[in-house]
C-alpha positions in Angstrom: 95.1 -4.4 -28.0 97.2 -1.2 -28.2 97.6 1.1 -30.9 101.3 2.1 -31.4 102.1 5.1 -33.8 105.4 5.4 -35.4 106.7 8.6 -36.7 109.2 9.2 -39.4 112.0 11.7 -40.4 113.0 11.6 -37.4 110.9 8.6 -36.5 109.0 8.1 -33.3 106.4 5.7 -31.7 103.2 6.7 -29.9 101.6 4.1 -27.8 97.9 3.8 -27.0 96.3 1.5 -24.4 93.6 -1.1 -25.4 90.8 0.8 -23.4 91.9 4.1 -24.9 91.6 2.8 -28.4 87.9 1.7 -27.7 87.2 4.9 -25.9 88.4 7.2 -28.8 85.2 6.5 -30.6 83.6 8.9 -28.2 86.4 10.7 -26.4 87.7 14.1 -27.4 91.4 13.4 -27.2 93.8 10.4 -27.4 96.3 10.1 -24.6 100.0 9.2 -25.5 101.8 6.7 -23.2 105.3 6.8 -24.9 107.3 8.3 -27.8 110.3 6.3 -29.4 112.3 7.6 -32.2 113.1 5.1 -35.0 115.4 7.1 -37.2 117.5 10.1 -36.6 118.0 11.8 -39.9 118.9 15.5 -39.5 119.6 16.6 -43.1 117.4 14.5 -45.4 113.8 13.4 -45.4 112.8 9.9 -44.5 109.2 9.2 -45.6 106.6 6.7 -47.1 107.2 3.8 -44.8 106.1 0.3 -45.4 106.2 -2.6 -42.8 106.1 -6.4 -43.4 107.0 -9.5 -41.6 109.1 -11.8 -43.7 110.2 -15.0 -42.0 110.9 -14.3 -38.4 112.0 -10.6 -39.0 110.0 -7.5 -39.3 111.2 -5.4 -42.2 110.7 -1.6 -42.2 111.2 0.1 -45.4 111.2 3.8 -46.1 112.8 6.3 -48.7 115.5 8.9 -48.0 115.8 12.0 -49.8 118.9 12.9 -51.8 119.0 16.5 -51.0 121.0 17.0 -47.7 122.6 20.4 -48.6 120.5 22.4 -46.1 121.7 20.5 -43.1 118.2 19.9 -41.8 117.2 23.7 -42.1 114.2 23.8 -44.4 113.1 27.2 -45.5 109.4 27.8 -46.1 109.8 27.2 -49.8 111.5 23.7 -49.4 109.2 20.9 -50.9 110.2 17.4 -50.1 108.3 16.4 -53.3 111.1 18.1 -55.2 113.8 15.5 -54.0 114.6 12.3 -55.4 114.8 9.2 -53.0 116.7 6.0 -52.2 115.3 3.2 -50.5 116.4 2.2 -47.0 115.3 -0.5 -44.5 115.7 -2.0 -41.0 115.1 -5.5 -39.8 114.4 -6.7 -36.3 112.7 -9.6 -34.5 110.0 -7.3 -32.9 108.5 -4.0 -34.0 110.0 -2.3 -30.8 113.5 -3.4 -31.7 113.4 -1.7 -35.0 114.2 1.6 -33.2 117.7 0.2 -32.3 118.3 -1.7 -35.6 120.9 -0.1 -38.0 119.8 1.3 -41.2 120.8 -0.6 -44.6 120.6 1.1 -47.9 119.0 -0.9 -50.7 122.0 -0.1 -52.8 120.5 -1.0 -56.2 117.8 1.6 -55.5 120.6 4.2 -55.8 122.9 2.6 -58.4 120.2 1.1 -60.5 117.4 3.8 -60.2 116.1 4.6 -63.6 116.8 8.2 -64.9 114.0 10.5 -63.8 112.6 8.1 -61.3 112.3 10.0 -58.1 111.2 6.9 -56.2 109.5 8.4 -53.3 106.7 5.8 -52.4 107.7 2.3 -51.4 105.4 -0.8 -50.6 106.4 -4.4 -49.7 104.7 -7.7 -50.3 105.5 -11.4 -50.3 104.9 -13.8 -53.2 106.2 -17.3 -54.0 108.6 -17.1 -51.1 110.2 -13.9 -52.3 110.0 -10.4 -50.6 109.2 -7.7 -53.1 109.6 -4.0 -52.7 107.6 -1.9 -55.1 108.7 1.7 -55.8 106.8 4.4 -57.6 107.6 7.9 -58.7 105.1 9.7 -56.5 104.8 12.0 -59.5 108.3 13.3 -59.4 110.0 13.9 -62.6 108.1 12.3 -65.5 105.5 9.7 -65.1 107.1 6.2 -64.5 106.0 2.7 -64.3 106.2 1.0 -61.0 109.4 -0.9 -60.4 110.3 -3.6 -57.9 113.3 -5.1 -56.2 113.4 -8.6 -55.2 114.9 -10.2 -52.1 115.7 -14.0 -52.0 118.8 -14.0 -49.9 120.2 -10.9 -52.0 118.6 -8.2 -53.8 118.0 -8.0 -57.5 116.4 -5.3 -59.6 115.0 -2.8 -60.4 112.6 -4.5 -62.9 109.7 -2.7 -64.4 106.1 -3.9 -63.6 105.2 -2.8 -67.1 102.4 -0.7 -66.3 101.6 2.7 -67.8 103.4 5.7 -66.3 102.0 6.9 -63.0 102.5 8.4 -59.7 101.6 7.1 -56.1 101.4 3.4 -55.9 100.7 0.9 -53.0 100.2 -3.0 -52.8 98.4 -5.7 -50.9 98.9 -9.4 -51.4 97.7 -12.9 -50.7 99.1 -16.3 -51.6 98.2 -15.9 -55.2 99.0 -12.5 -56.3 99.9 -8.9 -55.6 97.2 -6.2 -55.8 98.5 -2.7 -57.0 96.7 0.5 -56.8 98.2 3.6 -58.5 97.4 7.1 -59.2 97.6 8.4 -62.8 96.9 11.5 -64.6 96.6 15.0 -63.4 93.8 17.5 -62.5 90.8 16.5 -64.8 92.5 13.4 -66.0 93.3 12.1 -62.4 92.4 8.5 -61.7 92.9 5.7 -59.2 93.6 2.4 -61.0 94.1 -1.2 -59.9 96.4 -4.0 -61.3 97.1 -7.6 -60.3 100.4 -9.3 -60.6 101.2 -13.1 -60.0 104.9 -12.8 -60.3 104.8 -13.2 -64.2 101.6 -11.7 -65.8 100.3 -8.1 -65.1 96.5 -7.6 -65.4 94.8 -4.4 -65.6 94.4 -1.4 -65.3 90.9 -1.4 -63.8 89.4 2.0 -62.9 88.7 2.4 -59.1 87.5 5.9 -59.3 88.0 9.2 -61.6 89.2 12.4 -60.0 90.7 10.5 -57.0 94.5 10.4 -56.1 97.0 8.7 -53.8 95.3 5.3 -53.5 96.1 2.9 -50.6 94.9 -0.7 -50.4 94.2 -3.5 -47.8 92.8 -6.9 -48.3 90.3 -8.3 -45.8 88.1 -11.5 -45.9 88.6 -11.9 -49.5 87.7 -8.1 -50.5 89.9 -5.4 -51.4 89.4 -1.9 -49.8 91.0 1.2 -51.3 91.1 4.7 -49.7 91.9 7.7 -51.9 91.6 11.4 -51.9 88.4 12.6 -53.3 88.1 15.5 -55.8 88.5 18.8 -53.8 90.6 17.1 -51.3 88.2 17.6 -48.3 87.4 14.0 -48.0 88.7 10.4 -48.2 86.7 7.9 -50.3 86.5 4.1 -49.7 85.9 1.8 -52.6 85.7 -2.1 -52.6 85.9 -5.0 -55.0 86.1 -8.7 -54.6 89.8 -10.0 -54.6 90.5 -11.8 -57.9 92.9 -11.8 -60.8 90.7 -9.3 -62.5 89.2 -6.8 -59.9 87.2 -4.8 -62.4 84.0 -4.0 -60.5 84.8 -1.3 -57.9 82.0 0.1 -55.7 82.0 3.3 -53.6 81.2 2.6 -49.9 81.8 5.6 -47.8 83.8 8.7 -46.6 85.8 7.6 -43.4 87.3 10.9 -43.0 86.1 14.6 -44.0 87.5 17.8 -43.2 86.3 21.5 -42.9 88.6 24.5 -43.2 91.5 22.4 -44.4 92.6 19.9 -47.1 93.1 16.2 -46.5 96.0 14.2 -47.9 98.0 10.9 -47.6 95.2 8.4 -46.7 96.0 4.8 -45.6 93.8 1.9 -44.9 94.7 -1.4 -42.8 92.9 -4.1 -40.9 93.3 -6.3 -37.9 91.5 -9.4 -39.5 88.2 -8.1 -38.4 87.9 -4.3 -38.5 89.1 -1.6 -40.9 91.2 1.5 -39.9 91.6 4.6 -42.1 94.1 7.3 -41.3 94.9 10.5 -43.3 96.5 13.7 -42.8 94.6 17.1 -42.9 96.6 20.3 -43.5 96.5 24.1 -43.2 98.6 26.6 -45.1 98.5 29.1 -42.3 99.9 27.9 -40.0 101.7 25.5 -42.3 100.7 22.5 -40.4 99.7 18.9 -41.2 98.4 16.2 -38.5 96.9 12.8 -38.5 93.3 11.6 -37.8 91.9 8.2 -37.7 88.6 6.4 -38.0 87.4 2.7 -37.5 84.9 0.6 -39.2 83.3 -2.6 -37.7 81.1 -3.3 -40.7 83.4 -3.6 -43.7 83.6 0.1 -44.5 79.9 0.8 -44.7 80.0 3.3 -41.6 82.9 4.7 -39.7 83.5 6.0 -35.9 83.8 9.7 -35.4 87.2 10.6 -36.6 89.7 11.6 -33.9 93.2 13.4 -34.0 96.0 11.2 -33.3 98.9 13.8 -33.7 99.0 17.5 -33.5 101.5 18.4 -36.1 103.6 20.6 -33.9 104.3 21.6 -30.3 102.4 24.6 -28.9 102.8 27.3 -31.7 105.7 25.6 -33.5 104.1 23.7 -36.4 105.3 20.9 -38.7 104.0 18.2 -40.9 102.9 14.7 -39.9 102.3 12.8 -43.0 102.5 9.5 -45.1 100.9 7.2 -42.5 101.0 3.5 -42.9 99.1 1.1 -40.7 100.4 -2.4 -39.6 98.8 -5.2 -37.4 101.2 -7.8 -35.9 98.6 -10.2 -34.5 98.5 -8.3 -31.2 99.0 -4.8 -31.6 98.1 -2.0 -34.1 100.9 0.5 -35.3 100.8 3.5 -37.4 104.1 4.6 -38.9 104.4 8.2 -40.4 106.8 10.8 -41.5 107.2 13.9 -39.5 
């Protein structure tokens, strides 16, 4: 099995060999065997990827910032969280072919985008034969419900999921329903919440944790696993609940990723049908740098391997942000997509 890491804004792929992925539990570094750019966007940010296989095609969704006025030159005060976003996507018969696939704008995400909805986060699911793309505000503008776009040969939407206003959202799914997690509140009112949706009825919210933000979710062997940023932003927590229409009983499991001397953001969690993988993005203010680390659990999130760095967030003394990772398993290989 290989681990392939894909980078956004411009987007690249970093490939790890099977034995190296096993060895990174004890090795000090991870060797890179190749880099391929997926997008080539020189004046706007591409971020928040989501990958899904629908039919015979792999669909790569991401959001592209509205603000291109600086022609790719971002001064130190630029903050991509102050941009609004439109959803774009690529399709291909293999993950590797996404690099050559053309970009397509989900036009309704521009023409139909609700006023004040910055639409930074995107997350895809399949239900009842339809492909759904869920979009959340990412705490841009005012708090907004999650909206979704539907593909069944053509796009429709956006439609409101009908939840309370929130920020970052993410989804997992099975044959019966979509499982949604969302961050709500701010500072002392911050919470990570869950909902379920069967295509018609929304259940929830159910509190996963208080004080935690930016939750991401995966489904493994009938259980839901959620990573989120712990209070203080120096650790990533994992919580779990049995997958059901009403997942109200959430249990704290462990901290797969912790940091010292920095803060940690943008967690994600995914699985290969047996093991769990957590990835997150620590950062420092001086230098202004953000990189990626990962950890692996072979016992359903109870314990984790020693975390290892999988990107540098720069080159020599030139630094940048590697952020918003998204994991994906295609039945053979493990991939991590992320923005840079």
